[in-house]
C-alpha positions as CSV (number, residue, x, y, z in Angstrom):
1,X,103.0,46.9,167.2
2,X,102.6,43.4,165.9
3,X,105.4,42.1,163.8
4,X,104.8,39.1,161.5
5,X,108.0,37.4,160.5
6,X,108.4,34.9,157.7
7,X,111.1,33.2,155.7
8,X,110.8,33.4,151.9
9,X,113.7,31.2,150.9
10,X,117.3,30.7,152.0
11,X,118.5,34.2,150.9
12,X,115.8,36.5,152.1
13,X,114.3,37.2,155.5
14,X,111.1,39.2,155.8
15,X,109.2,41.0,158.5
16,X,105.9,42.7,157.8
17,X,105.0,45.6,160.1
18,X,101.5,47.2,160.0
19,X,102.0,51.0,160.3
20,X,100.0,54.2,160.3
21,X,96.3,54.5,161.0
22,X,95.7,53.0,157.6
23,X,97.4,49.7,158.8
24,X,99.7,49.8,155.8
25,X,102.2,46.9,155.5
26,X,105.8,48.0,155.7
27,X,108.1,45.2,154.6
28,X,111.6,44.8,156.0
29,X,113.7,42.6,153.7
30,X,117.1,41.3,154.8
31,X,119.8,39.6,152.8
32,X,120.6,36.4,154.7
33,X,124.3,36.4,153.7
34,X,125.3,40.0,154.2
35,X,122.7,41.2,156.7
36,X,122.0,44.3,154.5
37,X,118.3,45.3,154.8
38,X,115.8,47.6,153.2
39,X,112.5,49.0,154.4
40,X,109.8,49.0,151.8
41,X,107.1,51.7,152.3
42,X,108.0,53.0,155.8
43,X,105.0,55.3,155.9
44,X,105.0,55.8,159.7
45,X,105.5,54.3,163.1
46,X,109.3,54.4,162.6
47,X,110.2,53.0,166.0
48,X,108.1,49.9,165.3
49,X,109.9,49.4,162.0
50,X,113.2,49.8,163.8
51,X,112.1,47.1,166.3
52,X,111.3,44.7,163.5
53,X,114.7,45.5,161.8
54,X,116.5,44.7,165.1
55,X,114.6,41.4,165.4
56,X,115.7,40.4,161.9
57,X,119.3,41.2,162.7
58,X,119.5,43.4,159.6
59,X,121.4,46.6,158.9
60,X,119.4,49.2,156.9
61,X,121.0,50.3,153.7
62,X,118.1,51.8,151.8
63,X,114.4,52.7,151.7
64,X,112.3,51.4,148.8
65,X,109.0,52.9,147.8
66,X,106.2,51.4,145.7
67,X,104.2,54.6,145.3
68,X,103.6,58.1,146.6
69,X,100.6,57.8,148.8
70,X,100.9,59.1,152.4
71,X,100.5,55.8,154.2
72,X,103.4,54.3,152.1
73,X,105.8,57.1,152.0
74,X,104.7,59.8,154.5
75,X,107.7,59.4,156.8
76,X,110.1,57.8,154.3
77,X,112.3,60.9,154.2
78,X,112.5,61.0,158.0
79,X,113.3,57.3,158.2
80,X,116.0,57.6,155.5
81,X,117.6,60.6,157.4
82,X,117.4,58.6,160.7
83,X,119.6,55.9,159.2
84,X,121.6,57.9,156.6
85,X,120.4,55.8,153.7
86,X,119.1,56.6,150.2
87,X,115.5,56.3,148.9
88,X,114.8,54.3,145.7
89,X,111.5,54.5,144.0
90,X,108.8,55.0,143.0
91,X,108.5,55.9,139.3
92,X,108.8,59.6,138.6
93,X,105.1,59.8,137.6
94,X,104.2,59.8,141.3
95,X,106.2,62.9,142.1
96,X,103.0,64.9,142.2
97,X,101.8,62.7,145.1
98,X,105.0,63.1,147.1
99,X,104.9,66.9,146.6
100,X,101.5,66.9,148.3
101,X,102.7,65.1,151.5
102,X,102.9,68.2,153.8
103,X,99.2,69.2,152.9
104,X,98.1,65.5,153.1
105,X,99.7,65.2,156.5
106,X,97.8,68.2,157.8
107,X,94.6,66.8,156.3
108,X,94.9,63.4,158.0
109,X,96.4,64.5,161.3
110,X,99.8,63.0,160.7
111,X,103.0,64.4,162.2
112,X,104.7,67.1,160.1
113,X,105.6,65.4,156.8
114,X,108.2,66.5,154.3
115,X,108.1,66.4,150.5
116,X,111.2,64.9,149.1
117,X,112.9,63.8,145.9
118,X,114.1,60.1,145.9
119,X,117.7,59.5,145.4
120,X,116.7,57.3,142.5
121,X,113.5,57.2,140.5
122,X,112.8,53.8,139.1
123,X,111.5,52.6,135.7
124,X,110.3,49.2,134.5
125,X,113.1,46.7,134.2
126,X,115.4,48.4,136.8
127,X,117.1,46.3,139.4
128,X,117.4,47.2,143.1
129,X,120.1,45.5,145.1
130,X,120.0,44.8,148.9
131,X,123.1,42.9,149.6
132,X,123.0,39.8,147.4
133,X,119.2,40.2,146.9
134,X,118.3,41.3,143.4
135,X,114.8,42.9,143.0
136,X,113.3,43.4,139.6
137,X,111.3,46.6,139.2
138,X,107.9,46.2,137.5
139,X,106.1,49.4,136.7
140,X,102.4,48.8,137.5
141,X,100.3,51.9,136.9
142,X,96.6,52.1,137.7
143,X,96.3,52.8,141.4
144,X,98.8,55.6,140.9
145,X,100.6,56.4,137.6
146,X,104.0,55.8,139.1
147,X,103.4,52.6,141.1
148,X,106.1,50.0,141.0
149,X,106.3,46.4,142.3
150,X,109.5,44.7,143.7
151,X,110.0,41.1,142.6
152,X,112.6,38.7,144.1
153,X,112.7,35.8,141.7
154,X,114.8,33.4,143.8
155,X,112.4,33.6,146.8
156,X,109.3,33.8,144.5
157,X,108.2,36.9,146.4
158,X,106.7,40.1,145.2
159,X,106.0,43.3,147.2
160,X,103.1,44.8,145.4
161,X,101.9,47.8,147.3
162,X,98.4,48.7,146.5
163,X,98.1,47.0,143.1
164,X,96.6,43.7,144.3
165,X,95.2,42.4,147.6
166,X,93.8,39.1,148.8
167,X,90.3,39.2,147.1
168,X,90.6,42.8,145.9
169,X,92.5,45.3,143.9
170,X,93.7,48.9,144.4
171,X,91.4,51.9,144.2
172,X,91.5,53.9,141.0
173,X,89.3,56.8,142.0
174,X,92.2,59.0,143.2
175,X,93.7,61.6,140.8
176,X,95.3,60.0,137.8
177,X,94.0,56.6,138.8
178,X,93.2,54.3,135.8
179,X,91.1,51.1,136.3
180,X,91.9,49.6,132.9
181,X,95.6,50.3,133.4
182,X,95.4,48.6,136.8
183,X,93.8,45.4,135.3
184,X,96.5,45.3,132.6
185,X,99.2,45.8,135.2
186,X,98.0,42.8,137.2
187,X,97.1,40.5,134.3
188,X,100.1,41.3,132.0
189,X,102.7,42.4,134.5
190,X,102.2,40.2,137.6
191,X,100.3,37.0,136.8
192,X,102.8,35.9,134.1
193,X,105.4,35.7,136.9
194,X,103.8,32.5,138.1
195,X,100.9,31.2,140.1
196,X,103.3,30.2,142.9
197,X,104.4,33.7,143.6
198,X,103.7,34.8,147.2
199,X,103.0,38.5,147.5
200,X,102.9,41.1,150.3
201,X,100.1,43.6,149.6
202,X,100.0,47.2,150.9
203,X,97.2,46.2,153.3
204,X,96.0,42.9,154.7
205,X,97.3,39.3,154.5
206,X,99.7,37.8,152.0
207,X,98.3,35.7,149.1
208,X,99.6,34.1,145.9
209,X,99.1,35.2,142.3
210,X,97.6,31.8,141.6
211,X,94.9,32.2,144.3
212,X,94.0,35.6,143.0
213,X,93.9,34.4,139.4
214,X,91.5,31.6,140.5
215,X,89.2,33.5,142.8
216,X,89.7,37.3,142.9
217,X,86.3,38.8,141.9
218,X,88.0,41.6,139.9
219,X,90.9,40.0,138.1
220,X,90.4,36.2,138.1
221,X,90.2,34.3,134.9
222,X,86.5,33.7,135.5
223,X,85.7,37.3,136.3
224,X,87.3,38.4,133.0
225,X,86.0,35.6,131.0
226,X,89.5,34.3,130.2
């Protein structure tokens, strides 16, 4: 499995690992001073995530979840058990998605998947600590009602799950999706953080909020007549 490693400032090390048949981006974030690490959205291919973790030199202390879809959290419970660590996120409004994981796994031909309850549900304004790294939690409903984004201000890095992509936005045709809410989440919750913010999407290459504000056909200033 290909591992794309990048440095997002002096404090944070990042490895992005495409996992599952949906090529979902699992992010491994490591505190440069303490070596503590978190896996964000370890939906599957757990050995590949462990390989990336070893390459970063980090020690896993928690699993973080942006939302409850199968490709993002299908094997999160198994990965947390493997390392004896807690799960933080998403927002409680995605509990109905997590409860469906066993049936979803059978539908898509995944290994046996377990429903679970995170050790900590997250709400807007919460903070998640990974060593010295302090992530702000931003509730961004629309793709799912309980979707959250993790923002590390010092490194100017956001992990946005399926809210925003390079040149696109998340689907809203799933149960309890809401297109208007998704646009608000991006325009009012993410873009004000700054054009310089690099973001890791749930699928595909990284981009910046500024690039998407300028050219994204769904949420750019021009597209919305701003």
